[in-house]
N, CA, C and O atoms as a GROMACS GRO file, in nm:
protein
  400
    1MET      N    1  -0.019   0.307  -1.556
    1MET     CA    2  -0.158   0.269  -1.537
    1MET      C    3  -0.210   0.329  -1.407
    1MET      O    4  -0.144   0.323  -1.304
    2GLU      N    5  -0.327   0.387  -1.414
    2GLU     CA    6  -0.394   0.439  -1.296
    2GLU      C    7  -0.508   0.345  -1.261
    2GLU      O    8  -0.575   0.292  -1.350
    3LEU      N    9  -0.530   0.323  -1.133
    3LEU     CA   10  -0.639   0.235  -1.092
    3LEU      C   11  -0.773   0.307  -1.109
    3LEU      O   12  -0.787   0.424  -1.073
    4LYS      N   13  -0.868   0.237  -1.164
    4LYS     CA   14  -1.003   0.291  -1.180
    4LYS      C   15  -1.083   0.262  -1.052
    4LYS      O   16  -1.040   0.183  -0.968
    5GLY      N   17  -1.197   0.326  -1.038
    5GLY     CA   18  -1.277   0.314  -0.918
    5GLY      C   19  -1.316   0.171  -0.885
    5GLY      O   20  -1.305   0.130  -0.769
    6TYR      N   21  -1.361   0.095  -0.983
    6TYR     CA   22  -1.402  -0.043  -0.956
    6TYR      C   23  -1.281  -0.130  -0.919
    6TYR      O   24  -1.296  -0.228  -0.846
    7GLN      N   25  -1.162  -0.096  -0.970
    7GLN     CA   26  -1.042  -0.170  -0.933
    7GLN      C   27  -1.001  -0.139  -0.790
    7GLN      O   28  -0.960  -0.228  -0.715
    8ARG      N   29  -1.011  -0.011  -0.752
    8ARG     CA   30  -0.982   0.027  -0.612
    8ARG      C   31  -1.080  -0.041  -0.517
    8ARG      O   32  -1.041  -0.090  -0.411
    9SER      N   33  -1.207  -0.045  -0.556
    9SER     CA   34  -1.308  -0.110  -0.474
    9SER      C   35  -1.278  -0.258  -0.456
    9SER      O   36  -1.289  -0.312  -0.346
   10TYR      N   37  -1.239  -0.324  -0.564
   10TYR     CA   38  -1.204  -0.466  -0.560
   10TYR      C   39  -1.086  -0.489  -0.465
   10TYR      O   40  -1.090  -0.580  -0.382
   11LEU      N   41  -0.982  -0.408  -0.479
   11LEU     CA   42  -0.864  -0.424  -0.392
   11LEU      C   43  -0.896  -0.391  -0.247
   11LEU      O   44  -0.845  -0.456  -0.156
   12ALA      N   45  -0.981  -0.291  -0.225
   12ALA     CA   46  -1.020  -0.257  -0.088
   12ALA      C   47  -1.094  -0.373  -0.022
   12ALA      O   48  -1.076  -0.399   0.097
   13LYS      N   49  -1.179  -0.442  -0.099
   13LYS     CA   50  -1.251  -0.558  -0.046
   13LYS      C   51  -1.153  -0.669  -0.010
   13LYS      O   52  -1.168  -0.735   0.094
   14LEU      N   53  -1.053  -0.690  -0.095
   14LEU     CA   54  -0.952  -0.793  -0.066
   14LEU      C   55  -0.873  -0.758   0.060
   14LEU      O   56  -0.832  -0.847   0.134
   15ALA      N   57  -0.851  -0.630   0.083
   15ALA     CA   58  -0.768  -0.586   0.196
   15ALA      C   59  -0.845  -0.578   0.327
   15ALA      O   60  -0.786  -0.557   0.433
   16HIS      N   61  -0.975  -0.595   0.321
   16HIS     CA   62  -1.058  -0.576   0.441
   16HIS      C   63  -1.007  -0.653   0.562
   16HIS      O   64  -0.998  -0.595   0.671
   17ASP      N   65  -0.975  -0.778   0.548
   17ASP     CA   66  -0.935  -0.860   0.662
   17ASP      C   67  -0.784  -0.859   0.688
   17ASP      O   68  -0.738  -0.927   0.780
   18LEU      N   69  -0.707  -0.785   0.611
   18LEU     CA   70  -0.563  -0.781   0.630
   18LEU      C   71  -0.527  -0.700   0.755
   18LEU      O   72  -0.595  -0.604   0.790
   19LYS      N   73  -0.421  -0.740   0.820
   19LYS     CA   74  -0.365  -0.665   0.932
   19LYS      C   75  -0.255  -0.574   0.878
   19LYS      O   76  -0.190  -0.609   0.780
   20PRO      N   77  -0.234  -0.458   0.939
   20PRO     CA   78  -0.124  -0.372   0.895
   20PRO      C   79   0.010  -0.443   0.909
   20PRO      O   80   0.036  -0.508   1.011
   21VAL      N   81   0.095  -0.432   0.808
   21VAL     CA   82   0.226  -0.497   0.813
   21VAL      C   83   0.336  -0.399   0.848
   21VAL      O   84   0.446  -0.440   0.888
   22VAL      N   85   0.309  -0.269   0.834
   22VAL     CA   86   0.407  -0.167   0.866
   22VAL      C   87   0.338  -0.059   0.949
   22VAL      O   88   0.227  -0.017   0.918
   23PHE      N   89   0.406  -0.015   1.055
   23PHE     CA   90   0.356   0.092   1.139
   23PHE      C   91   0.450   0.211   1.124
   23PHE      O   92   0.570   0.200   1.153
   24LEU      N   93   0.398   0.323   1.078
   24LEU     CA   94   0.479   0.443   1.058
   24LEU      C   95   0.472   0.530   1.183
   24LEU      O   96   0.364   0.576   1.222
   25GLY      N   97   0.586   0.554   1.243
   25GLY     CA   98   0.594   0.634   1.364
   25GLY      C   99   0.643   0.775   1.338
   25GLY      O  100   0.626   0.829   1.228
   26LYS      N  101   0.705   0.835   1.440
   26LYS     CA  102   0.752   0.973   1.432
   26LYS      C  103   0.855   0.994   1.323
   26LYS      O  104   0.859   1.101   1.262
   27ALA      N  105   0.939   0.896   1.297
   27ALA     CA  106   1.046   0.911   1.199
   27ALA      C  107   0.991   0.916   1.056
   27ALA      O  108   1.062   0.961   0.965
   28GLY      N  109   0.869   0.871   1.036
   28GLY     CA  110   0.809   0.876   0.904
   28GLY      C  111   0.861   0.767   0.812
   28GLY      O  112   0.893   0.657   0.856
   29ALA      N  113   0.870   0.799   0.684
   29ALA     CA  114   0.910   0.700   0.582
   29ALA      C  115   1.062   0.702   0.564
   29ALA      O  116   1.113   0.755   0.465
   30THR      N  117   1.132   0.645   0.659
   30THR     CA  118   1.277   0.637   0.652
   30THR      C  119   1.318   0.532   0.548
   30THR      O  120   1.234   0.452   0.506
   31PRO      N  121   1.444   0.530   0.506
   31PRO     CA  122   1.488   0.427   0.411
   31PRO      C  123   1.461   0.285   0.460
   31PRO      O  124   1.427   0.197   0.380
   32ALA      N  125   1.475   0.261   0.589
   32ALA     CA  126   1.448   0.127   0.644
   32ALA      C  127   1.300   0.092   0.633
   32ALA      O  128   1.265  -0.021   0.600
   33VAL      N  129   1.214   0.188   0.660
   33VAL     CA  130   1.070   0.166   0.649
   33VAL      C  131   1.031   0.144   0.503
   33VAL      O  132   0.950   0.056   0.473
   34LEU      N  133   1.089   0.223   0.413
   34LEU     CA  134   1.061   0.204   0.271
   34LEU      C  135   1.104   0.066   0.224
   34LEU      O  136   1.035   0.004   0.143
   35LYS      N  137   1.216   0.018   0.273
   35LYS     CA  138   1.264  -0.116   0.237
   35LYS      C  139   1.165  -0.222   0.288
   35LYS      O  140   1.135  -0.318   0.217
   36GLU      N  141   1.116  -0.205   0.408
   36GLU     CA  142   1.019  -0.298   0.466
   36GLU      C  143   0.889  -0.298   0.384
   36GLU      O  144   0.832  -0.404   0.358
   37ILE      N  145   0.843  -0.180   0.345
   37ILE     CA  146   0.722  -0.169   0.263
   37ILE      C  147   0.744  -0.234   0.127
   37ILE      O  148   0.658  -0.306   0.077
   38GLU      N  149   0.861  -0.208   0.067
   38GLU     CA  150   0.891  -0.268  -0.063
   38GLU      C  151   0.895  -0.420  -0.056
   38GLU      O  152   0.842  -0.488  -0.144
   39ASP      N  153   0.957  -0.474   0.048
   39ASP     CA  154   0.961  -0.619   0.066
   39ASP      C  155   0.821  -0.677   0.085
   39ASP      O  156   0.788  -0.782   0.030
   40ALA      N  157   0.739  -0.608   0.164
   40ALA     CA  158   0.602  -0.655   0.188
   40ALA      C  159   0.520  -0.651   0.060
   40ALA      O  160   0.442  -0.742   0.034
   41LEU      N  161   0.536  -0.546  -0.020
   41LEU     CA  162   0.464  -0.537  -0.146
   41LEU      C  163   0.506  -0.647  -0.243
   41LEU      O  164   0.423  -0.704  -0.313
   42GLU      N  165   0.634  -0.677  -0.247
   42GLU     CA  166   0.682  -0.782  -0.336
   42GLU      C  167   0.629  -0.918  -0.293
   42GLU      O  168   0.599  -1.004  -0.376
   43ARG      N  169   0.618  -0.937  -0.162
   43ARG     CA  170   0.573  -1.065  -0.107
   43ARG      C  171   0.421  -1.080  -0.114
   43ARG      O  172   0.370  -1.186  -0.150
   44GLU      N  173   0.349  -0.972  -0.080
   44GLU     CA  174   0.204  -0.981  -0.064
   44GLU      C  175   0.124  -0.911  -0.174
   44GLU      O  176   0.010  -0.949  -0.200
   45GLU      N  177   0.181  -0.812  -0.238
   45GLU     CA  178   0.118  -0.728  -0.340
   45GLU      C  179   0.020  -0.626  -0.283
   45GLU      O  180   0.014  -0.514  -0.333
   46LEU      N  181  -0.055  -0.660  -0.182
   46LEU     CA  182  -0.156  -0.572  -0.123
   46LEU      C  183  -0.130  -0.566   0.027
   46LEU      O  184  -0.133  -0.668   0.095
   47ILE      N  185  -0.104  -0.445   0.078
   47ILE     CA  186  -0.070  -0.432   0.220
   47ILE      C  187  -0.142  -0.314   0.283
   47ILE      O  188  -0.193  -0.225   0.215
   48LYS      N  189  -0.145  -0.318   0.416
   48LYS     CA  190  -0.197  -0.206   0.493
   48LYS      C  191  -0.081  -0.146   0.573
   48LYS      O  192   0.006  -0.217   0.623
   49ILE      N  193  -0.084  -0.013   0.583
   49ILE     CA  194   0.012   0.061   0.664
   49ILE      C  195  -0.068   0.141   0.766
   49ILE      O  196  -0.166   0.206   0.732
   50ARG      N  197  -0.024   0.135   0.892
   50ARG     CA  198  -0.092   0.213   0.997
   50ARG      C  199  -0.003   0.331   1.035
   50ARG      O  200   0.116   0.315   1.060
   51PHE      N  201  -0.064   0.449   1.039
   51PHE     CA  202   0.007   0.570   1.082
   51PHE      C  203  -0.013   0.586   1.232
   51PHE      O  204  -0.125   0.609   1.278
   52VAL      N  205   0.097   0.573   1.307
   52VAL     CA  206   0.092   0.586   1.452
   52VAL      C  207   0.118   0.731   1.490
   52VAL      O  208   0.061   0.782   1.587
   53ALA      N  209   0.204   0.798   1.414
   53ALA     CA  210   0.235   0.940   1.434
   53ALA      C  211   0.225   1.009   1.298
   53ALA      O  212   0.202   0.943   1.197
   54ASN      N  213   0.243   1.139   1.296
   54ASN     CA  214   0.233   1.217   1.171
   54ASN      C  215   0.099   1.195   1.102
   54ASN      O  216   0.092   1.194   0.979
   55LYS      N  217  -0.004   1.178   1.179
   55LYS     CA  218  -0.135   1.146   1.122
   55LYS      C  219  -0.188   1.257   1.033
   55LYS      O  220  -0.261   1.231   0.937
   56GLU      N  221  -0.153   1.382   1.065
   56GLU     CA  222  -0.202   1.493   0.984
   56GLU      C  223  -0.134   1.497   0.846
   56GLU      O  224  -0.187   1.558   0.754
   57ASP      N  225  -0.019   1.434   0.833
   57ASP     CA  226   0.055   1.430   0.706
   57ASP      C  227   0.042   1.297   0.633
   57ASP      O  228   0.119   1.270   0.541
   58LYS      N  229  -0.052   1.215   0.672
   58LYS     CA  230  -0.058   1.078   0.618
   58LYS      C  231  -0.079   1.074   0.467
   58LYS      O  232  -0.020   0.989   0.400
   59ARG      N  233  -0.159   1.162   0.413
   59ARG     CA  234  -0.181   1.161   0.268
   59ARG      C  235  -0.054   1.200   0.192
   59ARG      O  236  -0.022   1.140   0.090
   60TYR      N  237   0.017   1.299   0.242
   60TYR     CA  238   0.142   1.341   0.180
   60TYR      C  239   0.246   1.229   0.188
   60TYR      O  240   0.312   1.198   0.089
   61ILE      N  241   0.260   1.168   0.304
   61ILE     CA  242   0.357   1.059   0.323
   61ILE      C  243   0.320   0.940   0.234
   61ILE      O  244   0.407   0.879   0.172
   62CYS      N  245   0.193   0.909   0.228
   62CYS     CA  246   0.147   0.797   0.145
   62CYS      C  247   0.177   0.823  -0.003
   62CYS      O  248   0.220   0.733  -0.074
   63ARG      N  249   0.155   0.946  -0.047
   63ARG     CA  250   0.184   0.981  -0.186
   63ARG      C  251   0.334   0.968  -0.216
   63ARG      O  252   0.372   0.920  -0.323
   64LYS      N  253   0.418   1.011  -0.122
   64LYS     CA  254   0.564   0.999  -0.140
   64LYS      C  255   0.606   0.852  -0.145
   64LYS      O  256   0.693   0.815  -0.224
   65ILE      N  257   0.545   0.769  -0.062
   65ILE     CA  258   0.577   0.625  -0.062
   65ILE      C  259   0.540   0.564  -0.196
   65ILE      O  260   0.619   0.490  -0.255
   66THR      N  261   0.420   0.594  -0.245
   66THR     CA  262   0.377   0.534  -0.372
   66THR      C  263   0.462   0.583  -0.488
   66THR      O  264   0.493   0.505  -0.579
   67GLU      N  265   0.501   0.708  -0.488
   67GLU     CA  266   0.588   0.760  -0.594
   67GLU      C  267   0.725   0.694  -0.589
   67GLU      O  268   0.781   0.658  -0.693
   68THR      N  269   0.779   0.678  -0.472
   68THR     CA  270   0.913   0.620  -0.455
   68THR      C  271   0.916   0.474  -0.493
   68THR      O  272   1.011   0.428  -0.556
   69LEU      N  273   0.812   0.399  -0.456
   69LEU     CA  274   0.812   0.254  -0.475
   69LEU      C  275   0.735   0.208  -0.599
   69LEU      O  276   0.734   0.089  -0.630
   70GLY      N  277   0.672   0.300  -0.669
   70GLY     CA  278   0.595   0.262  -0.787
   70GLY      C  279   0.471   0.182  -0.752
   70GLY      O  280   0.430   0.092  -0.826
   71ALA      N  281   0.410   0.216  -0.640
   71ALA     CA  282   0.290   0.146  -0.593
   71ALA      C  283   0.168   0.234  -0.617
   71ALA      O  284   0.180   0.349  -0.659
   72TYR      N  285   0.052   0.179  -0.589
   72TYR     CA  286  -0.074   0.251  -0.603
   72TYR      C  287  -0.139   0.265  -0.466
   72TYR      O  288  -0.140   0.171  -0.386
   73GLU      N  289  -0.192   0.383  -0.439
   73GLU     CA  290  -0.270   0.405  -0.318
   73GLU      C  291  -0.412   0.360  -0.346
   73GLU      O  292  -0.482   0.421  -0.427
   74VAL      N  293  -0.455   0.255  -0.280
   74VAL     CA  294  -0.591   0.206  -0.298
   74VAL      C  295  -0.686   0.295  -0.220
   74VAL      O  296  -0.787   0.342  -0.273
   75SER      N  297  -0.654   0.319  -0.094
   75SER     CA  298  -0.735   0.409  -0.012
   75SER      C  299  -0.660   0.446   0.115
   75SER      O  300  -0.566   0.379   0.157
   76VAL      N  301  -0.705   0.555   0.175
   76VAL     CA  302  -0.658   0.596   0.307
   76VAL      C  303  -0.783   0.622   0.388
   76VAL      O  304  -0.857   0.717   0.362
   77ILE      N  305  -0.807   0.537   0.485
   77ILE     CA  306  -0.926   0.550   0.570
   77ILE      C  307  -0.878   0.555   0.714
   77ILE      O  308  -0.808   0.465   0.760
   78GLY      N  309  -0.916   0.660   0.784
   78GLY     CA  310  -0.869   0.677   0.920
   78GLY      C  311  -0.718   0.692   0.919
   78GLY      O  312  -0.663   0.777   0.849
   79ASN      N  313  -0.650   0.609   0.995
   79ASN     CA  314  -0.505   0.612   1.001
   79ASN      C  315  -0.443   0.491   0.933
   79ASN      O  316  -0.330   0.453   0.964
   80VAL      N  317  -0.515   0.432   0.840
   80VAL     CA  318  -0.468   0.314   0.768
   80VAL      C  319  -0.470   0.341   0.618
   80VAL      O  320  -0.569   0.388   0.562
   81ALA      N  321  -0.357   0.311   0.553
   81ALA     CA  322  -0.348   0.323   0.408
   81ALA      C  323  -0.336   0.184   0.348
   81ALA      O  324  -0.271   0.096   0.405
   82ILE      N  325  -0.398   0.164   0.235
   82ILE     CA  326  -0.389   0.038   0.161
   82ILE      C  327  -0.310   0.065   0.034
   82ILE      O  328  -0.345   0.154  -0.044
   83LEU      N  329  -0.204  -0.013   0.013
   83LEU     CA  330  -0.119   0.003  -0.104
   83LEU      C  331  -0.116  -0.125  -0.185
   83LEU      O  332  -0.126  -0.235  -0.130
   84TYR      N  333  -0.103  -0.109  -0.317
   84TYR     CA  334  -0.094  -0.223  -0.407
   84TYR      C  335   0.019  -0.202  -0.506
   84TYR      O  336   0.038  -0.092  -0.558
   85ARG      N  337   0.093  -0.308  -0.531
   85ARG     CA  338   0.190  -0.311  -0.641
   85ARG      C  339   0.204  -0.455  -0.685
   85ARG      O  340   0.225  -0.545  -0.604
   86GLN      N  341   0.193  -0.476  -0.815
   86GLN     CA  342   0.206  -0.611  -0.870
   86GLN      C  343   0.349  -0.660  -0.846
   86GLN      O  344   0.445  -0.586  -0.865
   87ALA      N  345   0.362  -0.786  -0.804
   87ALA     CA  346   0.493  -0.844  -0.779
   87ALA      C  347   0.571  -0.853  -0.910
   87ALA      O  348   0.514  -0.880  -1.016
   88SER      N  349   0.701  -0.829  -0.901
   88SER     CA  350   0.784  -0.833  -1.023
   88SER      C  351   0.804  -0.976  -1.072
   88SER      O  352   0.821  -0.998  -1.192
   89GLU      N  353   0.804  -1.072  -0.981
   89GLU     CA  354   0.820  -1.214  -1.017
   89GLU      C  355   0.683  -1.275  -1.046
   89GLU      O  356   0.596  -1.271  -0.959
   90PRO      N  357   0.662  -1.331  -1.165
   90PRO     CA  358   0.532  -1.391  -1.197
   90PRO      C  359   0.488  -1.499  -1.098
   90PRO      O  360   0.368  -1.517  -1.077
   91ASP      N  361   0.582  -1.570  -1.038
   91ASP     CA  362   0.546  -1.675  -0.941
   91ASP      C  363   0.487  -1.617  -0.814
   91ASP      O  364   0.414  -1.687  -0.743
   92ASN      N  365   0.516  -1.490  -0.782
   92ASN     CA  366   0.466  -1.427  -0.660
   92ASN      C  367   0.333  -1.355  -0.681
   92ASN      O  368   0.275  -1.305  -0.585
   93ARG      N  369   0.285  -1.350  -0.804
   93ARG     CA  370   0.160  -1.279  -0.833
   93ARG      C  371   0.040  -1.366  -0.798
   93ARG      O  372   0.024  -1.476  -0.851
   94HIS      N  373  -0.043  -1.315  -0.710
   94HIS     CA  374  -0.162  -1.391  -0.673
   94HIS      C  375  -0.289  -1.306  -0.675
   94HIS      O  376  -0.396  -1.354  -0.639
   95ILE      N  377  -0.276  -1.179  -0.717
   95ILE     CA  378  -0.392  -1.092  -0.728
   95ILE      C  379  -0.411  -1.055  -0.876
   95ILE      O  380  -0.317  -1.009  -0.941
   96THR      N  381  -0.529  -1.077  -0.926
   96THR     CA  382  -0.563  -1.037  -1.062
   96THR      C  383  -0.665  -0.926  -1.054
   96THR      O  384  -0.776  -0.946  -1.004
   97ILE      N  385  -0.628  -0.810  -1.102
   97ILE     CA  386  -0.719  -0.696  -1.099
   97ILE      C  387  -0.816  -0.707  -1.215
   97ILE      O  388  -0.776  -0.729  -1.329
   98PRO      N  389  -0.945  -0.691  -1.186
   98PRO     CA  390  -1.045  -0.701  -1.295
   98PRO      C  391  -1.033  -0.586  -1.393
   98PRO      O  392  -0.996  -0.474  -1.356
   99SER      N  393  -1.063  -0.616  -1.518
   99SER     CA  394  -1.071  -0.509  -1.619
   99SER      C  395  -1.202  -0.531  -1.693
   99SER      O  396  -1.238  -0.645  -1.723
  100ARG      N  397  -1.272  -0.425  -1.722
  100ARG     CA  398  -1.404  -0.438  -1.784
  100ARG      C  399  -1.394  -0.455  -1.930
  100ARG      O  400  -1.496  -0.467  -1.998
   0.00000   0.00000   0.00000
């Protein structure tokens, strides 16, 4: 499933007040960072990532993260990326994406 524009907009609105949960530095998307992102996605479903270094490669890094973790890139604005992935456990799901 690919996110449609209105779904991305909805998720971006939900993420507006969120604080970044992961900060990506010089080392980039290391296995430890990927594990932290995966845990955060499972727990929260919608997260923000802040790029502290490698800012020029942020879109490439974000694409690799989403491919590796099976997540969706909601948006990349400035040095912050918003990612979404539905929790695998039904009890942890708290975001319902609208469908027209």
